[in-house]
C-alpha positions as CSV (number, residue, x, y, z in Angstrom):
1,M,11.1,77.1,63.8
2,K,10.6,74.3,66.4
3,K,13.3,73.4,68.8
4,R,14.4,69.8,68.4
5,R,14.0,67.7,71.5
6,G,17.3,67.2,73.4
7,R,19.0,70.0,71.5
8,H,20.6,72.9,73.4
9,P,22.4,76.1,72.3
10,P,26.2,75.7,71.8
11,G,28.0,75.7,75.2
12,T,24.9,74.9,77.3
13,V,25.9,71.3,78.1
14,R,29.5,72.4,78.8
15,D,28.4,75.1,81.1
16,A,26.2,72.7,83.0
17,I,29.0,70.2,83.4
18,V,31.4,72.9,84.6
19,A,28.9,74.3,87.1
20,F,28.3,70.8,88.6
21,L,32.0,70.0,88.9
22,R,32.7,73.4,90.5
23,K,30.3,72.3,93.3
24,H,31.4,68.7,93.6
25,R,35.1,68.8,92.8
26,E,35.0,65.3,91.1
27,A,32.2,63.1,90.0
28,R,31.3,59.9,88.2
29,V,29.9,60.2,84.7
30,A,26.5,58.9,85.8
31,D,26.2,61.6,88.4
32,I,27.2,64.3,85.9
33,V,24.7,63.0,83.4
34,R,21.9,63.1,86.0
35,A,22.8,66.6,87.1
36,V,23.0,68.0,83.5
37,E,19.6,66.3,82.6
38,K,18.1,67.7,85.8
39,Q,19.2,71.2,84.9
40,L,18.6,71.1,81.1
41,G,16.0,68.4,80.6
42,E,16.4,65.1,78.9
43,G,19.0,64.9,76.3
44,P,21.3,62.3,74.8
45,Q,23.6,60.9,77.5
46,S,26.2,60.1,74.8
47,S,26.6,63.8,74.1
48,I,27.5,64.5,77.7
49,R,29.9,61.5,77.8
50,S,31.5,62.6,74.5
51,Y,31.9,66.1,75.7
52,L,33.8,64.9,78.8
53,N,36.1,62.8,76.7
54,L,36.6,65.2,73.8
55,D,37.2,68.3,76.0
56,K,39.2,66.7,78.7
57,S,42.4,68.2,77.4
58,S,41.1,71.8,77.9
59,L,38.6,71.7,80.8
60,F,38.2,68.3,82.3
61,E,40.6,65.8,83.8
62,K,39.9,62.1,83.9
63,I,41.2,61.0,87.3
64,R,40.2,57.4,87.1
65,H,37.8,55.2,85.1
66,G,34.5,57.1,84.8
67,T,35.4,59.9,87.1
68,Y,36.2,63.5,86.1
69,R,37.1,66.8,87.7
70,L,37.8,70.3,86.4
71,K,41.4,71.0,85.6
72,R,43.0,73.7,87.7
73,G,41.6,76.9,86.5
74,G,39.1,75.0,84.3
75,G,35.9,76.8,83.5
76,D,37.2,80.2,84.6
77,G,35.1,82.3,82.2
């Protein structure tokens, strides 16, 4: 079975976002997208943006327009 371009196993994109934000405390969406694509390869930017918006209640906190950080304790295993 061939792997579709831009598809990653469940949780891979989330884990890449969490790892990046652990290092950078807060970041703009464009910087997060670049970091995730550098780590995982090219994928749909809209998926990364959607993940930030959909999961912000549990892991991510939007601190101003287009800028996110991990919530306190976010991404702790």
